[in-house]
C-alpha positions as CSV (number, residue, x, y, z in Angstrom):
1,M,146.5,-108.9,92.9
2,H,146.5,-105.5,94.5
3,K,148.8,-102.5,93.6
4,Q,149.0,-99.9,96.3
5,L,150.8,-96.5,95.9
6,I,152.2,-95.2,99.0
7,R,153.5,-91.6,99.4
8,V,155.8,-90.8,102.2
9,V,156.5,-87.2,103.1
10,Y,159.3,-86.2,105.4
11,P,162.1,-83.2,105.6
12,A,164.7,-85.7,105.1
13,D,167.6,-83.1,104.6
14,G,169.4,-85.4,102.1
15,R,168.8,-88.7,103.8
16,R,166.9,-91.4,102.2
17,I,163.5,-93.0,103.0
18,A,162.7,-96.5,102.4
19,L,159.8,-98.9,103.4
20,R,159.2,-102.0,105.5
21,T,156.3,-104.1,105.4
22,E,154.9,-107.0,107.2
23,H,155.5,-109.2,104.2
24,D,159.3,-108.9,105.3
25,W,160.1,-106.6,108.1
26,D,163.7,-107.1,107.6
27,T,164.0,-106.1,103.7
28,N,164.1,-102.4,102.6
29,I,161.7,-101.6,99.7
30,D,163.1,-98.7,97.7
31,A,161.1,-95.7,96.3
32,I,160.0,-95.7,92.6
33,G,160.4,-92.0,92.6
34,Q,161.0,-89.0,94.6
35,N,159.7,-85.4,94.3
36,S,161.4,-82.6,96.3
37,R,159.4,-79.9,97.8
38,A,160.3,-76.7,99.7
39,V,158.0,-75.7,102.5
40,A,157.3,-73.2,105.4
41,G,158.2,-75.2,108.5
42,I,157.9,-74.6,112.1
43,D,160.5,-76.5,114.4
44,D,159.0,-74.5,117.2
45,P,156.6,-71.7,117.5
46,G,159.3,-69.1,117.5
47,H,160.5,-70.1,114.1
48,A,157.5,-69.9,111.9
49,N,159.3,-68.4,109.2
50,D,161.9,-71.1,108.9
51,S,162.1,-72.8,105.3
52,R,163.2,-76.7,105.0
53,S,163.6,-78.5,101.9
54,G,161.7,-82.0,102.0
55,G,160.5,-84.7,99.8
56,A,157.7,-87.2,98.9
57,W,159.0,-90.7,98.3
58,E,156.6,-92.9,96.3
59,F,156.5,-96.8,96.7
60,L,154.4,-99.2,94.8
61,I,153.5,-102.3,96.5
62,E,152.2,-105.6,95.1
63,T,150.0,-107.7,97.3
64,E,147.6,-110.4,97.4
65,R,146.2,-109.4,100.6
66,P,143.2,-106.9,101.0
67,Y,145.3,-105.0,103.9
68,F,148.8,-104.9,105.4
69,Y,150.9,-102.8,107.8
70,F,154.1,-101.1,106.9
71,K,156.5,-98.6,108.4
72,P,158.9,-96.0,106.8
73,V,162.6,-96.2,107.7
74,L,165.2,-93.6,107.4
75,L,168.4,-94.7,106.0
76,R,171.3,-92.9,107.9
77,E,175.1,-93.5,107.6
78,D,175.2,-95.0,111.2
79,G,172.3,-97.3,110.4
80,T,168.4,-97.8,109.9
81,Q,166.0,-95.7,112.1
82,W,162.4,-96.9,112.2
83,S,159.5,-94.3,112.4
84,R,158.0,-93.9,115.9
85,G,154.4,-94.8,116.7
86,E,152.2,-97.6,115.5
87,N,152.6,-99.3,112.2
88,F,150.6,-97.7,109.2
89,L,147.6,-99.5,107.9
90,V,147.0,-100.0,104.1
91,V,143.5,-101.3,103.2
92,A,144.4,-102.0,99.5
93,T,140.8,-102.7,98.4
94,S,139.9,-99.2,97.4
95,G,142.9,-98.9,95.2
96,A,143.3,-95.3,96.5
97,P,146.8,-93.9,97.0
98,I,147.7,-93.1,100.6
99,E,149.9,-90.4,102.0
100,V,151.8,-90.7,105.3
101,H,154.0,-88.0,107.4
102,P,156.0,-90.0,109.7
103,Y,158.6,-88.9,112.4
104,F,161.5,-90.6,113.7
105,R,162.6,-88.8,117.0
106,D,161.1,-89.3,120.5
107,E,158.8,-86.6,121.6
108,T,160.3,-83.9,123.4
109,H,157.5,-81.7,123.8
110,C,154.4,-82.0,125.9
111,S,151.3,-81.6,123.6
112,V,149.0,-79.9,125.8
113,C,151.3,-78.7,128.8
114,E,151.2,-74.9,128.1
115,L,148.0,-72.9,129.0
116,M,148.2,-69.9,126.6
117,P,147.9,-66.2,127.9
118,P,144.4,-65.0,127.8
119,L,143.0,-63.1,124.7
120,A,140.1,-60.7,125.1
121,S,136.8,-60.6,123.0
122,A,135.4,-57.4,121.7
123,S,133.4,-57.0,125.2
124,G,136.6,-57.4,127.2
125,R,135.9,-61.1,128.3
126,E,139.2,-63.0,128.5
127,H,139.7,-66.7,127.5
128,R,142.5,-69.0,128.1
129,F,143.1,-72.1,125.9
130,R,145.3,-75.0,125.3
131,V,146.3,-76.5,122.0
132,F,146.8,-80.3,121.5
133,L,149.4,-81.1,118.9
134,P,149.6,-84.5,117.4
135,P,152.8,-86.8,117.8
136,G,155.4,-85.5,115.4
137,Y,154.2,-82.2,114.9
138,Y,157.6,-80.3,115.7
139,E,159.7,-82.9,113.6
140,N,157.6,-83.3,110.4
141,T,157.3,-79.7,109.4
142,L,155.8,-80.8,105.9
143,K,152.4,-81.8,107.4
144,K,149.4,-79.4,108.0
145,Y,146.5,-80.3,110.1
146,P,142.7,-79.8,110.4
147,V,141.8,-78.0,113.4
148,L,138.9,-78.6,115.9
149,Y,137.7,-75.9,118.5
150,M,136.2,-77.5,121.7
151,H,134.4,-75.6,124.4
152,D,134.7,-76.2,128.2
153,G,138.5,-76.4,127.7
154,H,139.0,-77.0,131.3
155,N,137.2,-80.3,131.2
156,L,139.1,-81.7,128.3
157,F,142.7,-82.9,129.4
158,F,143.6,-82.3,133.1
159,K,141.9,-83.7,136.1
160,E,143.0,-81.0,138.4
161,E,141.3,-78.3,136.2
162,A,138.2,-80.3,135.5
163,F,134.8,-80.1,136.9
164,V,134.9,-82.7,139.9
165,G,138.0,-84.2,138.4
166,N,136.4,-85.7,135.4
167,T,137.7,-85.0,131.8
168,W,137.2,-85.9,128.2
169,R,140.3,-87.6,128.1
170,A,140.5,-85.9,124.5
171,D,144.4,-86.4,124.2
172,E,144.2,-90.0,125.2
173,V,141.3,-90.7,122.8
174,L,142.6,-88.9,119.9
175,T,146.0,-90.7,120.5
176,M,144.4,-94.2,120.3
177,L,142.4,-93.4,117.3
178,D,145.7,-92.2,115.7
179,K,147.0,-95.5,116.6
180,M,144.1,-97.2,115.1
181,N,144.6,-95.5,111.7
182,A,141.1,-94.4,112.2
183,I,141.2,-90.6,112.0
184,E,143.4,-87.7,110.3
185,E,145.7,-86.2,112.8
186,V,144.2,-83.0,114.0
187,I,145.1,-80.1,116.2
188,V,142.6,-79.4,119.1
189,V,142.2,-75.9,120.6
190,G,140.4,-76.3,124.1
191,I,138.8,-72.8,125.0
192,H,138.3,-72.2,128.8
193,P,135.0,-70.3,129.2
194,N,134.9,-67.1,131.3
195,D,131.2,-67.2,132.2
196,R,129.7,-70.4,130.1
197,M,126.1,-69.6,131.0
198,T,126.3,-66.4,129.3
199,E,129.0,-67.2,126.4
200,Y,127.1,-70.4,125.2
201,T,123.6,-68.8,125.1
202,L,121.8,-66.1,123.5
203,P,122.8,-63.4,123.3
204,G,126.2,-63.9,124.7
205,Y,127.3,-66.6,122.4
206,E,127.3,-63.6,119.6
207,D,130.2,-61.9,121.2
208,Y,131.8,-65.3,121.9
209,G,131.5,-66.5,118.3
210,R,133.1,-63.2,117.1
211,F,136.0,-64.0,119.4
212,L,136.6,-67.2,117.8
213,V,136.3,-65.8,114.3
214,E,138.0,-62.5,114.6
215,T,140.7,-63.4,117.2
216,L,141.4,-66.9,118.1
217,K,141.2,-68.6,114.9
218,P,143.5,-66.2,113.0
219,L,146.0,-66.7,115.8
220,I,145.9,-70.3,115.5
221,D,146.1,-70.0,111.6
222,A,149.1,-67.9,112.0
223,K,151.2,-69.7,114.8
224,Y,150.4,-73.3,113.8
225,R,150.3,-75.4,110.5
226,A,146.6,-75.3,110.2
227,L,144.7,-76.4,107.0
228,A,142.5,-73.6,105.8
229,G,138.7,-73.9,104.9
230,P,135.6,-75.1,106.4
231,A,135.9,-78.8,105.4
232,N,139.2,-78.7,107.8
233,T,137.6,-76.7,110.6
234,A,135.4,-78.1,113.2
235,V,133.7,-77.2,116.4
236,M,132.7,-79.3,119.3
237,G,131.0,-79.4,122.6
238,S,128.6,-80.9,125.2
239,S,125.4,-79.3,126.9
240,L,125.5,-75.7,126.5
241,G,128.9,-76.2,124.7
242,G,126.7,-78.2,122.2
243,V,124.2,-75.3,121.7
244,V,127.2,-72.8,121.0
245,S,128.8,-75.2,118.5
246,F,125.7,-75.3,116.6
247,Y,125.4,-71.6,116.7
248,L,129.0,-71.2,115.3
249,G,128.3,-73.6,112.4
250,W,125.0,-71.9,111.4
251,Q,126.3,-68.3,111.8
252,W,129.6,-68.9,110.0
253,P,129.4,-71.9,107.8
254,E,132.2,-70.5,105.7
255,I,134.5,-71.0,108.6
256,F,133.2,-73.9,110.6
257,G,131.9,-76.7,108.1
258,K,131.8,-79.5,110.6
259,I,130.0,-79.5,114.1
260,A,129.4,-82.0,116.8
261,C,126.9,-81.4,119.4
262,L,126.7,-83.8,122.4
263,S,123.6,-83.8,125.1
264,S,122.8,-80.2,123.6
265,T,120.4,-77.9,125.7
266,F,118.6,-76.6,122.6
267,T,115.8,-74.3,123.3
268,F,117.2,-73.0,126.4
269,R,118.3,-69.4,125.7
270,D,118.6,-70.0,122.0
271,D,116.7,-69.5,118.9
272,L,118.3,-72.0,116.6
273,L,115.1,-74.0,115.8
274,E,113.4,-70.8,114.7
275,R,116.6,-69.9,112.6
276,I,116.7,-73.2,110.9
277,S,113.1,-73.0,110.1
278,F,113.2,-69.4,108.3
279,E,116.9,-69.2,107.0
280,A,118.4,-70.9,104.0
281,K,120.1,-74.3,104.7
282,R,123.8,-74.1,105.5
283,K,126.4,-76.2,103.9
284,I,127.7,-78.0,107.1
285,R,127.9,-81.4,108.5
286,I,126.3,-82.1,111.6
287,Y,126.6,-84.7,114.5
288,L,124.0,-84.8,117.2
289,D,123.7,-87.1,120.2
290,S,122.1,-87.6,123.5
291,G,121.7,-90.2,126.3
292,W,118.3,-91.2,127.6
293,P,116.7,-90.4,130.0
294,G,117.5,-86.9,131.4
295,D,120.2,-86.0,128.8
296,N,118.4,-83.6,126.6
297,Y,117.3,-86.5,124.6
298,E,113.9,-84.6,123.5
299,P,115.5,-81.3,122.6
300,T,118.1,-83.3,120.3
301,R,115.5,-85.2,118.7
302,S,113.4,-81.9,118.2
303,M,116.6,-80.7,116.4
304,R,117.2,-83.7,114.4
305,D,113.7,-83.7,113.1
306,R,113.9,-79.9,112.2
307,L,117.0,-80.4,110.3
308,I,115.8,-83.4,108.2
309,W,112.6,-81.2,107.5
310,K,115.0,-78.6,106.3
311,G,116.5,-81.1,103.8
312,Y,119.7,-82.5,105.8
313,R,120.1,-85.9,104.8
314,P,120.6,-88.5,107.4
315,G,123.9,-90.5,107.3
316,L,125.6,-88.1,105.0
317,E,125.1,-84.5,106.3
318,L,123.5,-85.1,109.5
319,F,124.3,-88.3,111.8
320,Y,122.4,-88.8,115.1
321,L,122.7,-91.1,117.9
322,A,120.9,-92.0,121.2
323,F,122.6,-93.8,124.1
324,P,120.5,-95.6,126.5
325,E,121.1,-94.6,130.3
326,A,124.0,-92.5,129.3
327,K,124.6,-89.7,131.9
328,H,125.2,-86.0,131.3
329,D,128.7,-85.8,132.3
330,E,132.4,-85.8,131.2
331,N,132.7,-89.6,131.7
332,A,130.0,-90.3,129.3
333,W,131.1,-87.9,126.6
334,A,134.5,-89.2,126.8
335,A,133.2,-92.8,126.4
336,R,131.5,-91.8,123.2
337,S,133.7,-89.4,121.9
338,P,135.6,-91.6,119.5
339,I,132.2,-91.6,117.5
340,P,132.1,-87.8,116.6
341,F,135.9,-87.6,116.3
342,Q,135.5,-90.1,113.4
343,F,132.5,-88.3,112.1
344,L,134.4,-85.2,112.0
345,F,137.9,-86.5,111.0
346,G,137.5,-90.2,110.0
347,K,140.3,-91.4,107.6
348,L,138.8,-92.2,104.3
349,P,140.3,-93.2,100.9
350,A,141.5,-90.4,98.9
351,F,141.0,-90.8,95.4
352,G,142.8,-88.8,92.7
353,G,145.2,-89.2,89.8
354,T,145.6,-92.7,88.3
355,N,144.5,-95.9,90.1
356,P,147.8,-97.8,90.2
357,S,145.6,-101.3,90.1
358,L,144.0,-100.5,86.7
């Protein structure tokens, strides 16, 4: 028999949360306890200083099954309202408690529609960017999110902006992984380049990096409910975007704790292999991949081997894959993007406190 602790966090404003599970979808399961909390919430970007009271409802489910699905329900005077989106998955074999942040209203905001006004770097180069917000962001104001900064932002979401009309389909892929309960929900900042050949290589990526660290990231942290710290801040890109992603993690490991570099053009206008050889090892987690042939397979292998020589442990601090016959284009990167997304933000058991199965 497994005992599973589930914590449901939602600003219910005096209403009550119950649980339904696949053991019996028609019967409410009541909470064993509730903790009230007051948090700074954001109903929309113009109300960043609002404060709303919310709660965390705790449920203890006994089951003989190693996994099951459930949904929170909001108990209202006019009836029961089910949470939106896919059912939540519990894998009870770990014994670790889980915490979910449901939402109950239909989405009325477009998560990536608005192209933000340009911001200028110290050198005067301007960058526009889009921000992808997970479903329920505007409703459940008790939740904070890790942040992923992605380069070549024009190729991430919309075909009409993308190179030859091909995109990473980043919003679709992330939404699907969320439906699978495979990753933590994440805010994605897609940065449009001004001159990528300059900004993603040496010495131009020095100015671009300072723009991210000194201008863009402070704005994102202030405007959105972003989790702080390098463990919750990642950077990702392909080709030259992979090179600048590595540079950012190596140069500012106290900010970008996770990096993903796809099909990266290492050794083309950068000194990263030399820096790794002569500088101290950084506390970062690194994903590398490439296709073969003709997709920067050799420079990526060279970077992988240098990192292992430096002491990065394969499978823990460093994850490397090569894809036979994969092309150097957005379609290929979109197809394998679920792998780095899961490396960066995979949903793992969060152990802590008392194990209810003991």
